[in-house]
PDB file with one MODEL, atoms N, CA, C and O in Angstrom:
MODEL        1
ATOM      1  N   MET A   1      23.691 -21.947   9.902  1.00  0.00           N
ATOM      2  CA  MET A   1      23.489 -20.743  10.682  1.00  0.00           C
ATOM      3  C   MET A   1      22.844 -19.671   9.810  1.00  0.00           C
ATOM      4  O   MET A   1      23.324 -19.365   8.719  1.00  0.00           O
ATOM      5  N   LEU A   2      21.769 -19.117  10.301  1.00  0.00           N
ATOM      6  CA  LEU A   2      21.099 -18.047   9.563  1.00  0.00           C
ATOM      7  C   LEU A   2      21.827 -16.740   9.793  1.00  0.00           C
ATOM      8  O   LEU A   2      22.285 -16.452  10.899  1.00  0.00           O
ATOM      9  N   ARG A   3      21.925 -15.976   8.767  1.00  0.00           N
ATOM     10  CA  ARG A   3      22.541 -14.657   8.889  1.00  0.00           C
ATOM     11  C   ARG A   3      21.562 -13.607   8.402  1.00  0.00           C
ATOM     12  O   ARG A   3      20.945 -13.739   7.345  1.00  0.00           O
ATOM     13  N   PHE A   4      21.441 -12.583   9.188  1.00  0.00           N
ATOM     14  CA  PHE A   4      20.563 -11.474   8.871  1.00  0.00           C
ATOM     15  C   PHE A   4      21.383 -10.210   8.760  1.00  0.00           C
ATOM     16  O   PHE A   4      22.401 -10.056   9.434  1.00  0.00           O
ATOM     17  N   THR A   5      20.938  -9.309   7.912  1.00  0.00           N
ATOM     18  CA  THR A   5      21.499  -7.970   7.968  1.00  0.00           C
ATOM     19  C   THR A   5      20.876  -7.292   9.183  1.00  0.00           C
ATOM     20  O   THR A   5      19.898  -7.786   9.743  1.00  0.00           O
ATOM     21  N   VAL A   6      21.432  -6.186   9.578  1.00  0.00           N
ATOM     22  CA  VAL A   6      20.881  -5.436  10.701  1.00  0.00           C
ATOM     23  C   VAL A   6      19.433  -5.056  10.416  1.00  0.00           C
ATOM     24  O   VAL A   6      18.584  -5.145  11.303  1.00  0.00           O
ATOM     25  N   PHE A   7      19.150  -4.640   9.206  1.00  0.00           N
ATOM     26  CA  PHE A   7      17.801  -4.211   8.850  1.00  0.00           C
ATOM     27  C   PHE A   7      16.824  -5.383   8.854  1.00  0.00           C
ATOM     28  O   PHE A   7      15.676  -5.226   9.270  1.00  0.00           O
ATOM     29  N   GLU A   8      17.260  -6.549   8.399  1.00  0.00           N
ATOM     30  CA  GLU A   8      16.397  -7.724   8.428  1.00  0.00           C
ATOM     31  C   GLU A   8      16.098  -8.135   9.868  1.00  0.00           C
ATOM     32  O   GLU A   8      14.970  -8.501  10.196  1.00  0.00           O
ATOM     33  N   TYR A   9      17.104  -8.071  10.712  1.00  0.00           N
ATOM     34  CA  TYR A   9      16.915  -8.398  12.119  1.00  0.00           C
ATOM     35  C   TYR A   9      15.916  -7.443  12.775  1.00  0.00           C
ATOM     36  O   TYR A   9      15.008  -7.878  13.483  1.00  0.00           O
ATOM     37  N   LEU A  10      16.085  -6.164  12.541  1.00  0.00           N
ATOM     38  CA  LEU A  10      15.166  -5.173  13.126  1.00  0.00           C
ATOM     39  C   LEU A  10      13.744  -5.366  12.616  1.00  0.00           C
ATOM     40  O   LEU A  10      12.788  -5.251  13.382  1.00  0.00           O
ATOM     41  N   ARG A  11      13.601  -5.657  11.340  1.00  0.00           N
ATOM     42  CA  ARG A  11      12.264  -5.908  10.786  1.00  0.00           C
ATOM     43  C   ARG A  11      11.644  -7.125  11.468  1.00  0.00           C
ATOM     44  O   ARG A  11      10.460  -7.111  11.805  1.00  0.00           O
ATOM     45  N   GLU A  12      12.431  -8.167  11.671  1.00  0.00           N
ATOM     46  CA  GLU A  12      11.948  -9.378  12.335  1.00  0.00           C
ATOM     47  C   GLU A  12      11.476  -9.072  13.759  1.00  0.00           C
ATOM     48  O   GLU A  12      10.402  -9.516  14.165  1.00  0.00           O
ATOM     49  N   VAL A  13      12.253  -8.334  14.499  1.00  0.00           N
ATOM     50  CA  VAL A  13      11.890  -7.967  15.875  1.00  0.00           C
ATOM     51  C   VAL A  13      10.604  -7.140  15.881  1.00  0.00           C
ATOM     52  O   VAL A  13       9.704  -7.385  16.684  1.00  0.00           O
ATOM     53  N   ARG A  14      10.528  -6.169  14.990  1.00  0.00           N
ATOM     54  CA  ARG A  14       9.353  -5.300  14.919  1.00  0.00           C
ATOM     55  C   ARG A  14       8.098  -6.095  14.568  1.00  0.00           C
ATOM     56  O   ARG A  14       7.050  -5.920  15.191  1.00  0.00           O
ATOM     57  N   LEU A  15       8.208  -6.970  13.568  1.00  0.00           N
ATOM     58  CA  LEU A  15       7.042  -7.748  13.144  1.00  0.00           C
ATOM     59  C   LEU A  15       6.613  -8.742  14.220  1.00  0.00           C
ATOM     60  O   LEU A  15       5.417  -8.961  14.418  1.00  0.00           O
ATOM     61  N   ASN A  16       7.567  -9.338  14.909  1.00  0.00           N
ATOM     62  CA  ASN A  16       7.218 -10.256  15.993  1.00  0.00           C
ATOM     63  C   ASN A  16       6.502  -9.523  17.119  1.00  0.00           C
ATOM     64  O   ASN A  16       5.557 -10.053  17.704  1.00  0.00           O
ATOM     65  N   ARG A  17       6.941  -8.317  17.424  1.00  0.00           N
ATOM     66  CA  ARG A  17       6.277  -7.517  18.465  1.00  0.00           C
ATOM     67  C   ARG A  17       4.850  -7.167  18.033  1.00  0.00           C
ATOM     68  O   ARG A  17       3.915  -7.245  18.829  1.00  0.00           O
ATOM     69  N   ALA A  18       4.697  -6.784  16.771  1.00  0.00           N
ATOM     70  CA  ALA A  18       3.357  -6.470  16.260  1.00  0.00           C
ATOM     71  C   ALA A  18       2.452  -7.698  16.317  1.00  0.00           C
ATOM     72  O   ALA A  18       1.278  -7.586  16.667  1.00  0.00           O
ATOM     73  N   MET A  19       2.987  -8.863  15.979  1.00  0.00           N
ATOM     74  CA  MET A  19       2.206 -10.104  16.041  1.00  0.00           C
ATOM     75  C   MET A  19       1.736 -10.336  17.468  1.00  0.00           C
ATOM     76  O   MET A  19       0.572 -10.672  17.688  1.00  0.00           O
ATOM     77  N   ALA A  20       2.619 -10.163  18.432  1.00  0.00           N
ATOM     78  CA  ALA A  20       2.245 -10.354  19.843  1.00  0.00           C
ATOM     79  C   ALA A  20       1.156  -9.366  20.251  1.00  0.00           C
ATOM     80  O   ALA A  20       0.211  -9.737  20.948  1.00  0.00           O
ATOM     81  N   MET A  21       1.281  -8.127  19.824  1.00  0.00           N
ATOM     82  CA  MET A  21       0.277  -7.114  20.162  1.00  0.00           C
ATOM     83  C   MET A  21      -1.087  -7.479  19.589  1.00  0.00           C
ATOM     84  O   MET A  21      -2.108  -7.311  20.255  1.00  0.00           O
ATOM     85  N   LEU A  22      -1.105  -7.974  18.364  1.00  0.00           N
ATOM     86  CA  LEU A  22      -2.371  -8.347  17.728  1.00  0.00           C
ATOM     87  C   LEU A  22      -2.973  -9.591  18.383  1.00  0.00           C
ATOM     88  O   LEU A  22      -4.178  -9.647  18.629  1.00  0.00           O
ATOM     89  N   ARG A  23      -2.137 -10.577  18.661  1.00  0.00           N
ATOM     90  CA  ARG A  23      -2.630 -11.805  19.313  1.00  0.00           C
ATOM     91  C   ARG A  23      -3.227 -11.514  20.678  1.00  0.00           C
ATOM     92  O   ARG A  23      -4.257 -12.076  21.052  1.00  0.00           O
ATOM     93  N   ASN A  24      -2.571 -10.628  21.420  1.00  0.00           N
ATOM     94  CA  ASN A  24      -3.011 -10.313  22.776  1.00  0.00           C
ATOM     95  C   ASN A  24      -4.066  -9.217  22.816  1.00  0.00           C
ATOM     96  O   ASN A  24      -4.498  -8.793  23.888  1.00  0.00           O
ATOM     97  N   GLN A  25      -4.471  -8.768  21.647  1.00  0.00           N
ATOM     98  CA  GLN A  25      -5.468  -7.706  21.503  1.00  0.00           C
ATOM     99  C   GLN A  25      -5.069  -6.435  22.251  1.00  0.00           C
ATOM    100  O   GLN A  25      -5.912  -5.740  22.819  1.00  0.00           O
ATOM    101  N   GLU A  26      -3.774  -6.146  22.239  1.00  0.00           N
ATOM    102  CA  GLU A  26      -3.269  -4.920  22.846  1.00  0.00           C
ATOM    103  C   GLU A  26      -3.472  -3.713  21.936  1.00  0.00           C
ATOM    104  O   GLU A  26      -3.452  -2.572  22.397  1.00  0.00           O
ATOM    105  N   ALA A  27      -3.669  -3.967  20.635  1.00  0.00           N
ATOM    106  CA  ALA A  27      -3.786  -2.882  19.671  1.00  0.00           C
ATOM    107  C   ALA A  27      -4.509  -3.365  18.432  1.00  0.00           C
ATOM    108  O   ALA A  27      -4.547  -4.561  18.143  1.00  0.00           O
ATOM    109  N   ASN A  28      -5.088  -2.412  17.698  1.00  0.00           N
ATOM    110  CA  ASN A  28      -5.629  -2.761  16.382  1.00  0.00           C
ATOM    111  C   ASN A  28      -4.469  -2.717  15.382  1.00  0.00           C
ATOM    112  O   ASN A  28      -3.339  -2.411  15.763  1.00  0.00           O
ATOM    113  N   VAL A  29      -4.734  -3.014  14.129  1.00  0.00           N
ATOM    114  CA  VAL A  29      -3.679  -3.111  13.127  1.00  0.00           C
ATOM    115  C   VAL A  29      -2.933  -1.782  12.971  1.00  0.00           C
ATOM    116  O   VAL A  29      -1.702  -1.767  12.945  1.00  0.00           O
ATOM    117  N   THR A  30      -3.646  -0.696  12.870  1.00  0.00           N
ATOM    118  CA  THR A  30      -3.015   0.615  12.693  1.00  0.00           C
ATOM    119  C   THR A  30      -2.158   0.975  13.900  1.00  0.00           C
ATOM    120  O   THR A  30      -1.050   1.487  13.747  1.00  0.00           O
ATOM    121  N   GLU A  31      -2.666   0.709  15.089  1.00  0.00           N
ATOM    122  CA  GLU A  31      -1.905   1.005  16.311  1.00  0.00           C
ATOM    123  C   GLU A  31      -0.657   0.136  16.410  1.00  0.00           C
ATOM    124  O   GLU A  31       0.413   0.617  16.783  1.00  0.00           O
ATOM    125  N   ALA A  32      -0.794  -1.142  16.076  1.00  0.00           N
ATOM    126  CA  ALA A  32       0.355  -2.044  16.119  1.00  0.00           C
ATOM    127  C   ALA A  32       1.429  -1.597  15.128  1.00  0.00           C
ATOM    128  O   ALA A  32       2.616  -1.583  15.455  1.00  0.00           O
ATOM    129  N   ALA A  33       1.010  -1.234  13.924  1.00  0.00           N
ATOM    130  CA  ALA A  33       1.959  -0.765  12.910  1.00  0.00           C
ATOM    131  C   ALA A  33       2.712   0.466  13.409  1.00  0.00           C
ATOM    132  O   ALA A  33       3.938   0.529  13.318  1.00  0.00           O
ATOM    133  N   ALA A  34       1.986   1.428  13.929  1.00  0.00           N
ATOM    134  CA  ALA A  34       2.615   2.660  14.416  1.00  0.00           C
ATOM    135  C   ALA A  34       3.518   2.375  15.612  1.00  0.00           C
ATOM    136  O   ALA A  34       4.590   2.966  15.738  1.00  0.00           O
ATOM    137  N   SER A  35       3.093   1.486  16.475  1.00  0.00           N
ATOM    138  CA  SER A  35       3.855   1.170  17.681  1.00  0.00           C
ATOM    139  C   SER A  35       5.219   0.573  17.377  1.00  0.00           C
ATOM    140  O   SER A  35       6.178   0.798  18.115  1.00  0.00           O
ATOM    141  N   VAL A  36       5.308  -0.187  16.294  1.00  0.00           N
ATOM    142  CA  VAL A  36       6.595  -0.801  15.936  1.00  0.00           C
ATOM    143  C   VAL A  36       7.350  -0.010  14.878  1.00  0.00           C
ATOM    144  O   VAL A  36       8.359  -0.476  14.348  1.00  0.00           O
ATOM    145  N   GLY A  37       6.860   1.189  14.572  1.00  0.00           N
ATOM    146  CA  GLY A  37       7.633   2.096  13.733  1.00  0.00           C
ATOM    147  C   GLY A  37       7.233   2.229  12.277  1.00  0.00           C
ATOM    148  O   GLY A  37       7.959   2.843  11.495  1.00  0.00           O
ATOM    149  N   TYR A  38       6.105   1.673  11.898  1.00  0.00           N
ATOM    150  CA  TYR A  38       5.637   1.821  10.517  1.00  0.00           C
ATOM    151  C   TYR A  38       4.680   3.002  10.439  1.00  0.00           C
ATOM    152  O   TYR A  38       3.663   3.027  11.132  1.00  0.00           O
ATOM    153  N   SER A  39       4.999   3.968   9.607  1.00  0.00           N
ATOM    154  CA  SER A  39       4.101   5.106   9.420  1.00  0.00           C
ATOM    155  C   SER A  39       3.080   4.825   8.318  1.00  0.00           C
ATOM    156  O   SER A  39       2.080   5.532   8.201  1.00  0.00           O
ATOM    157  N   ASN A  40       3.331   3.802   7.520  1.00  0.00           N
ATOM    158  CA  ASN A  40       2.459   3.430   6.415  1.00  0.00           C
ATOM    159  C   ASN A  40       1.862   2.060   6.721  1.00  0.00           C
ATOM    160  O   ASN A  40       2.573   1.055   6.701  1.00  0.00           O
ATOM    161  N   ALA A  41       0.566   2.013   7.003  1.00  0.00           N
ATOM    162  CA  ALA A  41      -0.091   0.762   7.379  1.00  0.00           C
ATOM    163  C   ALA A  41      -0.067  -0.276   6.258  1.00  0.00           C
ATOM    164  O   ALA A  41       0.009  -1.474   6.531  1.00  0.00           O
ATOM    165  N   SER A  42      -0.128   0.165   5.010  1.00  0.00           N
ATOM    166  CA  SER A  42      -0.113  -0.813   3.914  1.00  0.00           C
ATOM    167  C   SER A  42       1.275  -1.434   3.753  1.00  0.00           C
ATOM    168  O   SER A  42       1.381  -2.614   3.420  1.00  0.00           O
ATOM    169  N   ALA A  43       2.332  -0.666   3.983  1.00  0.00           N
ATOM    170  CA  ALA A  43       3.693  -1.219   3.946  1.00  0.00           C
ATOM    171  C   ALA A  43       3.867  -2.225   5.087  1.00  0.00           C
ATOM    172  O   ALA A  43       4.487  -3.275   4.913  1.00  0.00           O
ATOM    173  N   PHE A  44       3.314  -1.892   6.249  1.00  0.00           N
ATOM    174  CA  PHE A  44       3.355  -2.805   7.385  1.00  0.00           C
ATOM    175  C   PHE A  44       2.625  -4.104   7.032  1.00  0.00           C
ATOM    176  O   PHE A  44       3.158  -5.192   7.249  1.00  0.00           O
ATOM    177  N   ALA A  45       1.422  -3.995   6.494  1.00  0.00           N
ATOM    178  CA  ALA A  45       0.629  -5.181   6.154  1.00  0.00           C
ATOM    179  C   ALA A  45       1.344  -6.052   5.131  1.00  0.00           C
ATOM    180  O   ALA A  45       1.299  -7.278   5.220  1.00  0.00           O
ATOM    181  N   GLU A  46       1.997  -5.434   4.170  1.00  0.00           N
ATOM    182  CA  GLU A  46       2.741  -6.183   3.154  1.00  0.00           C
ATOM    183  C   GLU A  46       3.886  -6.978   3.785  1.00  0.00           C
ATOM    184  O   GLU A  46       4.049  -8.166   3.504  1.00  0.00           O
ATOM    185  N   GLN A  47       4.669  -6.327   4.632  1.00  0.00           N
ATOM    186  CA  GLN A  47       5.784  -7.008   5.297  1.00  0.00           C
ATOM    187  C   GLN A  47       5.280  -8.090   6.262  1.00  0.00           C
ATOM    188  O   GLN A  47       5.869  -9.167   6.355  1.00  0.00           O
ATOM    189  N   PHE A  48       4.219  -7.804   6.956  1.00  0.00           N
ATOM    190  CA  PHE A  48       3.620  -8.754   7.889  1.00  0.00           C
ATOM    191  C   PHE A  48       3.169 -10.008   7.143  1.00  0.00           C
ATOM    192  O   PHE A  48       3.417 -11.131   7.583  1.00  0.00           O
ATOM    193  N   CYS A  49       2.517  -9.801   6.028  1.00  0.00           N
ATOM    194  CA  CYS A  49       2.024 -10.924   5.223  1.00  0.00           C
ATOM    195  C   CYS A  49       3.184 -11.753   4.666  1.00  0.00           C
ATOM    196  O   CYS A  49       3.109 -12.982   4.646  1.00  0.00           O
ATOM    197  N   LYS A  50       4.235 -11.105   4.222  1.00  0.00           N
ATOM    198  CA  LYS A  50       5.410 -11.829   3.735  1.00  0.00           C
ATOM    199  C   LYS A  50       6.016 -12.679   4.848  1.00  0.00           C
ATOM    200  O   LYS A  50       6.451 -13.804   4.603  1.00  0.00           O
ATOM    201  N   ARG A  51       6.046 -12.153   6.055  1.00  0.00           N
ATOM    202  CA  ARG A  51       6.685 -12.842   7.173  1.00  0.00           C
ATOM    203  C   ARG A  51       5.824 -13.971   7.732  1.00  0.00           C
ATOM    204  O   ARG A  51       6.328 -15.060   8.005  1.00  0.00           O
ATOM    205  N   PHE A  52       4.529 -13.714   7.903  1.00  0.00           N
ATOM    206  CA  PHE A  52       3.669 -14.681   8.590  1.00  0.00           C
ATOM    207  C   PHE A  52       2.686 -15.412   7.684  1.00  0.00           C
ATOM    208  O   PHE A  52       2.040 -16.363   8.127  1.00  0.00           O
ATOM    209  N   GLY A  53       2.559 -14.998   6.444  1.00  0.00           N
ATOM    210  CA  GLY A  53       1.667 -15.683   5.516  1.00  0.00           C
ATOM    211  C   GLY A  53       0.195 -15.368   5.709  1.00  0.00           C
ATOM    212  O   GLY A  53      -0.670 -16.078   5.196  1.00  0.00           O
ATOM    213  N   MET A  54      -0.086 -14.314   6.442  1.00  0.00           N
ATOM    214  CA  MET A  54      -1.477 -13.876   6.634  1.00  0.00           C
ATOM    215  C   MET A  54      -1.490 -12.384   6.890  1.00  0.00           C
ATOM    216  O   MET A  54      -0.488 -11.789   7.287  1.00  0.00           O
ATOM    217  N   LYS A  55      -2.641 -11.799   6.654  1.00  0.00           N
ATOM    218  CA  LYS A  55      -2.796 -10.370   6.900  1.00  0.00           C
ATOM    219  C   LYS A  55      -2.873 -10.113   8.399  1.00  0.00           C
ATOM    220  O   LYS A  55      -3.347 -10.962   9.153  1.00  0.00           O
ATOM    221  N   PRO A  56      -2.409  -8.948   8.832  1.00  0.00           N
ATOM    222  CA  PRO A  56      -2.516  -8.644  10.261  1.00  0.00           C
ATOM    223  C   PRO A  56      -3.966  -8.620  10.740  1.00  0.00           C
ATOM    224  O   PRO A  56      -4.238  -8.966  11.890  1.00  0.00           O
ATOM    225  N   SER A  57      -4.882  -8.225   9.893  1.00  0.00           N
ATOM    226  CA  SER A  57      -6.295  -8.204  10.292  1.00  0.00           C
ATOM    227  C   SER A  57      -6.820  -9.612  10.552  1.00  0.00           C
ATOM    228  O   SER A  57      -7.742  -9.785  11.349  1.00  0.00           O
ATOM    229  N   THR A  58      -6.257 -10.611   9.900  1.00  0.00           N
ATOM    230  CA  THR A  58      -6.649 -12.001  10.134  1.00  0.00           C
ATOM    231  C   THR A  58      -6.257 -12.430  11.543  1.00  0.00           C
ATOM    232  O   THR A  58      -7.027 -13.112  12.220  1.00  0.00           O
ATOM    233  N   VAL A  59      -5.084 -12.042  11.982  1.00  0.00           N
ATOM    234  CA  VAL A  59      -4.621 -12.382  13.334  1.00  0.00           C
ATOM    235  C   VAL A  59      -5.556 -11.754  14.357  1.00  0.00           C
ATOM    236  O   VAL A  59      -5.917 -12.384  15.351  1.00  0.00           O
ATOM    237  N   LYS A  60      -5.936 -10.538  14.111  1.00  0.00           N
ATOM    238  CA  LYS A  60      -6.829  -9.820  15.024  1.00  0.00           C
ATOM    239  C   LYS A  60      -8.160 -10.562  15.182  1.00  0.00           C
ATOM    240  O   LYS A  60      -8.756 -10.554  16.259  1.00  0.00           O
ATOM    241  N   LYS A  61      -8.621 -11.201  14.104  1.00  0.00           N
ATOM    242  CA  LYS A  61      -9.920 -11.892  14.121  1.00  0.00           C
ATOM    243  C   LYS A  61      -9.840 -13.300  14.708  1.00  0.00           C
ATOM    244  O   LYS A  61     -10.880 -13.894  14.992  1.00  0.00           O
ATOM    245  N   LEU A  62      -8.660 -13.844  14.895  1.00  0.00           N
ATOM    246  CA  LEU A  62      -8.512 -15.224  15.365  1.00  0.00           C
ATOM    247  C   LEU A  62      -8.941 -15.405  16.815  1.00  0.00           C
ATOM    248  O   LEU A  62      -9.301 -16.514  17.210  1.00  0.00           O
ATOM    249  N   ARG A  63      -8.912 -14.374  17.597  1.00  0.00           N
ATOM    250  CA  ARG A  63      -9.251 -14.488  19.029  1.00  0.00           C
ATOM    251  C   ARG A  63     -10.717 -14.583  19.261  1.00  0.00           C
ATOM    252  O   ARG A  63     -11.155 -14.684  20.406  1.00  0.00           O
TER     253      ARG A  63
ENDMDL
END
């Protein structure tokens, strides 16, 4: 059984929502970051890359 802290869980939810927004072309990277609560786009990109193994801009270009 995986166990998350509250903060890890919230980060996971936020990053998954941002991934969906980028895949569906609902937002650009900066908009997606702000929408899920990141005020710093580079901090968002770092966490996104750690979670998904790619930059958020790469996801945006896949469509």
